[in-house]
C-alpha positions as CSV (number, residue, x, y, z in Angstrom):
1,M,-0.3,-3.5,16.7
2,G,3.4,-3.7,17.8
3,N,5.7,-0.9,16.8
4,F,3.5,0.6,14.0
5,I,2.3,4.1,13.4
6,E,-1.3,4.2,12.1
7,I,-1.9,6.4,9.0
8,Q,-4.6,9.0,9.5
9,K,-8.0,8.0,8.1
10,N,-8.2,11.1,5.9
11,I,-5.1,10.1,4.0
12,N,-5.9,8.1,0.9
13,C,-4.3,4.7,1.1
14,E,-5.1,1.7,-1.1
15,P,-5.7,-1.5,1.0
16,C,-3.2,-4.3,0.8
17,K,-3.6,-6.1,-2.4
18,E,-3.1,-9.5,-0.7
19,C,-5.3,-9.3,2.4
20,G,-7.2,-5.9,2.3
21,A,-5.7,-4.5,5.4
22,R,-5.0,-0.7,5.7
23,P,-1.3,0.0,5.6
24,V,0.8,1.2,8.6
25,I,4.1,3.0,9.0
26,E,6.9,1.0,10.6
27,P,10.0,2.9,11.9
28,V,13.2,1.0,10.8
29,K,16.9,1.8,10.7
30,G,17.3,4.3,7.9
31,G,13.8,5.8,7.9
32,F,10.3,4.4,7.7
33,V,8.5,1.7,5.7
34,V,4.9,1.6,4.6
35,R,3.7,-2.0,5.0
36,C,0.8,-4.4,5.6
37,P,0.2,-4.8,9.3
38,Q,-1.0,-8.4,8.9
39,N,1.9,-10.0,7.1
40,K,5.5,-8.8,6.7
41,S,5.9,-10.8,3.5
42,H,3.3,-8.6,1.7
43,Y,4.6,-5.6,-0.3
44,K,6.4,-2.9,1.6
45,T,8.1,0.3,0.5
46,K,11.8,0.9,0.6
47,A,13.2,2.3,3.9
48,G,13.4,6.1,3.8
49,L,10.8,8.8,3.9
50,V,7.1,7.7,4.2
51,N,6.1,6.9,0.6
52,I,2.4,6.4,0.5
53,E,2.3,7.1,-3.2
54,D,4.6,4.1,-3.9
55,W,2.3,1.9,-1.7
56,N,-0.8,3.1,-3.6
57,I,0.8,2.4,-7.0
58,K,1.9,-1.2,-6.1
59,N,-1.4,-2.0,-4.4
60,K,-3.9,-0.6,-6.9
61,V,-6.2,-3.3,-8.1
62,L,-6.6,-2.9,-11.9
63,P,-9.6,-4.3,-13.8
64,P,-8.9,-7.5,-15.8
65,L,-8.0,-7.0,-19.4
66,G,-11.0,-7.2,-21.7
67,S,-13.5,-6.1,-19.0
68,K,-16.3,-3.7,-19.8
69,N,-14.7,-1.1,-17.6
70,S,-11.5,-0.9,-19.6
71,H,-11.2,1.8,-22.3
72,K,-11.1,0.9,-26.0
73,A,-8.3,2.3,-28.1
74,S,-9.7,4.3,-31.1
């Protein structure tokens, strides 16, 4: 795993939406990036502070519209 920093297992991180890999932190000029360790073209956060919340929002898998698990509007 090259120049990556592994995220502790007790920190909640959504897996990569594209391949299912657990994200890692990559030191870059100007800060850090949370990204997929398998493919650099998959989503990554902007350089700066470690932003796991942004990673989780972008990689959350939502149920398809009209599925039985979605809530009905009253």
